[in-house]
C-alpha positions in Angstrom: 0.0 0.0 0.1 1.3 3.6 -1.0 1.3 6.4 1.1 -1.5 8.1 -0.9 -3.7 4.7 -0.8 -3.2 4.8 3.2 -4.4 8.5 3.0 -7.4 7.7 1.0 -8.3 4.3 3.2 -8.4 6.5 6.4 -10.2 9.7 5.2 -12.8 7.5 3.5 -13.2 5.5 7.0 -13.7 8.6 8.9 -16.5 9.7 7.8 -18.2 6.0 8.0 -17.0 5.7 11.7 -19.1 8.8 12.2 -22.3 7.8 10.7 -21.9 4.2 12.3 -21.3 6.2 16.0 -24.5 8.6 15.0 -27.0 5.4 14.2 -25.6 3.6 17.3 -26.5 6.4 19.4 -29.7 7.5 17.7 -32.5 8.3 20.6 -30.3 7.2 23.3 -30.9 9.5 26.6 -28.2 11.4 28.2 -28.5 8.5 30.8 -28.1 5.7 28.6 -24.9 7.1 27.0 -23.3 7.5 30.5 -24.3 4.0 31.4 -21.4 1.8 32.1 -21.4 -2.1 31.5 -22.5 -4.5 33.9 -18.9 -5.1 34.5 -17.8 -1.6 35.0 -16.7 -0.9 31.5 -16.7 2.6 30.0 -19.8 4.3 28.7 -20.6 5.2 25.2 -19.5 8.6 26.2 -16.7 7.5 28.1 -15.4 5.8 25.0 -16.0 9.0 23.0 -14.2 10.9 25.2 -11.2 8.3 25.4 -10.9 8.9 21.7 -11.0 12.7 22.0 -7.9 12.2 24.4 -6.3 10.0 22.5 -6.7 11.7 19.0 -6.1 15.1 20.5 -2.9 14.3 21.5 -1.9 14.0 17.5 -3.6 16.8 16.6 -1.3 18.9 18.1 1.6 17.4 16.7 0.4 16.4 13.1 0.4 19.8 11.7 4.1 20.9 11.9 5.0 17.1 11.3 3.0 17.3 7.7 4.4 20.4 7.0 7.8 19.5 7.3 7.7 16.6 5.2 8.2 16.5 1.3 6.5 14.5 -1.7 6.3 10.9 -1.9 2.8 9.4 -1.5 3.4 6.6 -4.3 6.1 5.2 -2.1 5.2 1.9 0.2 3.7 2.3 3.6 6.5 1.6 6.0 5.8 1.6 9.7 7.9 2.0 12.3 8.1 -0.5 15.2 6.1 1.1 17.7 3.8 2.0 14.9 3.1 -1.7 14.5 3.3 -2.6 18.3 0.4 0.3 18.5 -1.4 -0.7 15.9 -1.8 -4.0 17.1 -2.3 -3.0 21.0 -5.1 -0.1 20.2 -6.9 -2.1 17.2 -10.0 -4.6 17.7 -8.0 -7.6 18.7 -5.8 -5.3 21.1 -6.3 -5.5 24.5 -3.7 -2.9 25.9 -5.0 -0.4 28.6 -5.2 3.1 28.3 -2.4 4.7 29.2 -3.7 7.5 32.1 -3.8 10.0 30.2 -6.3 8.9 28.0 -8.2 7.2 30.5 -11.5 9.4 30.3 -13.3 10.9 33.7 -16.1 8.8 35.7 -18.6 11.9 35.4 -21.4 12.1 33.6 -21.2 13.9 30.3 -23.3 16.0 28.3 -24.7 14.4 25.1 -22.9 17.4 23.6 -19.7 14.7 23.9 -20.7 13.3 20.4 -20.8 16.2 18.5 -17.5 17.4 20.1 -16.3 14.0 18.8 -17.5 14.4 15.3 -15.8 17.6 15.3 -12.8 16.5 16.4 -12.7 13.5 13.9 -13.6 15.7 11.2 -10.7 18.0 11.9 -8.1 14.6 12.2 -9.7 13.7 8.6 -8.5 17.3 7.2 -5.1 16.7 8.5 -4.9 13.2 7.1 -6.1 14.4 3.8 -3.5 17.3 3.9 -0.7 14.7 3.9 -2.0 13.3 0.8 0.9 13.3 -1.5 3.4 13.7 1.0 6.1 11.1 2.4 4.2 9.6 5.3 7.0 7.3 5.8 9.6 9.8 7.2 10.3 10.3 10.9 9.1 13.0 11.9 7.2 13.3 15.4 7.3 12.1 18.3 5.2 9.5 20.3 3.1 11.5 22.4 3.0 9.3 25.2 6.2 7.2 24.7 8.2 10.4 23.8 11.2 8.4 23.1 10.0 6.9 19.9 10.1 8.3 16.8 7.2 7.8 14.6 5.9 9.1 11.3 2.5 10.0 9.9 1.7 6.5 8.7 2.3 5.2 11.5 -0.4 8.0 13.2 -2.8 7.1 10.3 -2.8 3.3 10.8 -3.2 3.6 14.5 -6.2 6.0 14.0 -7.6 3.3 11.7 -7.6 0.5 14.2 -8.4 2.5 16.9 -11.4 3.9 15.5 -12.6 0.2 14.3 -11.9 -1.0 18.0 -13.6 1.8 19.8 -16.8 2.3 17.2 -17.2 -1.5 17.3 -17.5 -1.0 21.5 -19.9 2.1 21.0 -22.3 -0.4 18.8 -22.2 -3.6 21.4 -22.8 -1.2 24.1 -25.4 0.7 22.5 -27.5 -2.3 21.5 -27.1 -3.6 25.0 -28.4 -0.4 26.3 -31.3 -0.7 23.9 -32.2 -4.6 24.8 -31.9 -3.8 28.8 -33.8 -0.9 28.7 
């Protein structure tokens, strides 16, 4: 897969993720959005907040990284070691615990958390779109949690793809359970 293909894949995926969450959350009350699972796992609102915390850290470091890399969108994608690890850990099959800065609060959330998440997801998509045609393999940023590790833009896009898939699936499952239990 080339950098341009990865960019297209992820930027096409994010609006679909937004739609999946909107469909899953449609008609849920504020109490239902804030209802944790029977085993105490995060509520839908907490999952949305977690994704905003995690992806927000990349929103700060991506713009200068994208601006600093030159052309090269047709080059094959090469993830770094930390990128490969984080894609696996944060994806649907991963079970890595959230780093402390990305753990959502326990307090009830306003239903506006959904629209805040949509706005941030669209902002992330716009940043990824701005990387089209660029060398997404160049190591140009530091991991926001594990600062000793250099990453590239392809890592960030791949991590986002996996992370969205994992948590949007969780939101769909939780919404179905909330509806089924009343």
